[in-house]
C-alpha positions as CSV (number, residue, x, y, z in Angstrom):
1,M,0.0,0.0,0.0
2,R,1.3,3.4,-0.9
3,E,1.1,6.2,1.6
4,R,0.1,9.8,0.7
5,G,1.3,13.0,2.1
6,D,4.1,15.5,2.0
7,V,7.7,15.3,3.1
8,I,6.8,16.8,6.6
9,S,4.2,14.1,7.3
10,F,6.7,11.5,5.9
11,V,9.4,12.6,8.5
12,Q,6.7,12.8,11.2
13,Q,5.7,9.2,10.6
14,M,9.1,7.7,10.2
15,D,10.6,9.4,13.2
16,H,7.5,9.7,15.4
17,L,7.9,13.5,15.6
18,T,5.5,16.4,16.1
19,F,5.1,18.9,13.2
20,P,7.6,21.4,14.7
21,E,10.1,18.7,15.4
22,A,9.8,17.4,11.8
23,I,10.3,21.0,10.5
24,A,13.4,21.3,12.6
25,R,14.7,17.9,11.4
26,L,14.3,19.0,7.8
27,G,16.5,22.0,8.5
28,G,13.8,24.7,8.9
29,K,13.1,26.6,12.1
30,T,9.5,26.9,13.3
31,G,8.1,30.3,13.5
32,E,10.4,31.7,10.8
33,R,9.3,32.9,7.4
34,P,11.1,31.5,4.4
35,P,13.7,33.8,2.8
36,T,12.2,36.0,0.1
37,T,13.6,36.2,-3.4
38,R,13.0,38.5,-6.2
39,R,10.9,35.9,-7.9
40,T,7.7,35.4,-6.1
41,L,5.6,32.3,-6.5
42,H,1.8,32.8,-6.5
43,R,0.1,30.2,-4.5
44,S,-3.5,29.7,-3.4
45,S,-4.2,30.6,0.2
46,R,-6.0,27.3,0.6
47,R,-3.6,24.5,1.5
48,P,-4.4,21.3,-0.4
49,S,-5.2,18.3,1.8
50,S,-3.9,14.8,1.2
51,E,-7.2,14.1,-0.5
52,T,-6.7,16.7,-3.1
53,V,-7.7,15.5,-6.6
54,I,-5.5,16.6,-9.5
55,A,-6.6,16.6,-13.1
56,R,-3.7,15.8,-15.5
57,R,-3.5,14.5,-19.0
58,P,-2.4,10.8,-19.3
59,D,0.9,11.9,-20.9
60,Q,1.6,14.0,-17.9
61,Y,1.1,11.1,-15.5
62,R,3.6,9.0,-17.6
63,V,6.1,11.9,-17.5
64,L,5.8,12.3,-13.7
65,S,6.2,8.5,-13.2
66,A,9.2,8.4,-15.5
67,A,10.8,11.4,-13.7
68,A,10.2,9.8,-10.3
69,E,11.8,6.6,-11.6
70,L,14.8,8.4,-13.0
71,Y,15.3,10.5,-9.8
72,A,15.0,7.4,-7.6
73,N,17.6,5.5,-9.6
74,R,19.9,8.5,-9.8
75,L,19.8,8.9,-6.0
76,L,21.0,5.3,-5.5
77,T,24.1,6.0,-7.6
78,D,25.0,9.5,-6.3
79,N,27.3,9.1,-3.3
80,V,27.1,12.8,-2.3
81,A,23.3,12.8,-2.1
82,L,23.2,9.4,-0.3
83,E,25.8,10.6,2.2
84,Y,23.8,13.8,2.8
85,L,20.6,11.8,3.5
86,A,22.5,9.3,5.7
87,R,23.7,12.3,7.8
88,R,20.1,13.4,8.1
89,G,19.1,9.9,9.4
90,F,17.6,8.4,6.2
91,A,18.5,4.8,5.8
92,R,19.1,3.5,2.3
93,D,16.3,0.8,2.5
94,L,13.8,3.6,3.5
95,L,14.9,5.7,0.5
96,E,14.4,2.7,-1.8
97,R,11.1,1.7,-0.3
98,H,9.6,5.3,-0.7
99,H,11.2,6.0,-4.1
100,V,13.1,9.1,-2.7
101,G,15.1,10.5,-5.5
102,Y,17.7,13.1,-6.5
103,A,17.4,15.5,-9.5
104,A,20.9,16.0,-10.9
105,G,19.6,18.5,-13.4
106,D,21.2,17.3,-16.5
107,E,19.3,14.1,-17.3
108,L,15.6,14.5,-17.4
109,I,15.1,15.9,-20.9
110,A,17.3,13.3,-22.5
111,Y,15.7,10.5,-20.5
112,L,12.2,11.6,-21.4
113,R,13.2,12.0,-25.1
114,W,14.7,8.5,-24.9
115,R,11.4,7.2,-23.5
116,G,9.5,8.9,-26.3
117,F,7.7,11.6,-24.3
118,P,6.9,14.9,-25.9
119,F,8.5,18.1,-24.5
120,G,5.1,19.7,-24.0
121,A,4.0,17.0,-21.6
122,A,7.2,17.6,-19.5
123,L,6.6,21.3,-19.6
124,R,3.0,21.0,-18.5
125,T,4.0,19.0,-15.5
126,G,6.2,21.8,-14.2
127,L,9.3,19.7,-14.1
128,I,11.0,21.9,-16.7
129,N,10.6,25.5,-17.8
130,D,10.2,27.0,-21.2
131,D,14.0,27.0,-22.0
132,G,14.4,23.4,-21.0
133,R,16.0,23.7,-17.6
134,E,15.0,21.3,-14.8
135,L,13.3,23.1,-11.9
136,L,14.3,20.5,-9.3
137,T,18.0,20.6,-10.1
138,G,20.1,19.6,-7.1
139,R,17.1,18.7,-5.0
140,I,16.1,15.5,-3.2
141,T,12.7,14.5,-4.4
142,F,9.9,12.8,-2.4
143,P,7.2,11.6,-4.8
144,E,3.7,12.1,-3.7
145,Y,1.1,9.6,-4.9
146,V,-2.4,10.9,-4.8
147,R,-5.7,9.8,-6.2
148,A,-6.3,11.4,-9.5
149,R,-9.2,11.9,-11.8
150,P,-9.0,11.6,-15.6
151,Y,-8.3,14.6,-17.7
152,G,-11.3,16.2,-19.4
């Protein structure tokens, strides 16, 4: 059975922590605002629940699945990322079981092209931007599996 939720609830469950403890474990400090940058992301004021239903086209699901697979496999071969996660208390078997990944930033487009996915599908998922750069470059990825409804 696959679990749903975000990285904070993942850490809470795995380490039996409270929400503030999980935030601190992930490197954040409770009560602080994130640093601002010149680029502002516009987000809805309503926080999605774990029951949020997302409408995506079938090709987008395949792209997201392929990206999660690529990132999970990449993590298992990247010693720097593995050592970083080990220092944070994440055991390798846990990373494998939950398909945690690492986005190196230079592989996704070539991988998707090799798998036969159109650039537009990758763009619509938000994994890459208009000029082909990966948005998750250098980041650890925690795939979130949610119920989805068909596109249309």
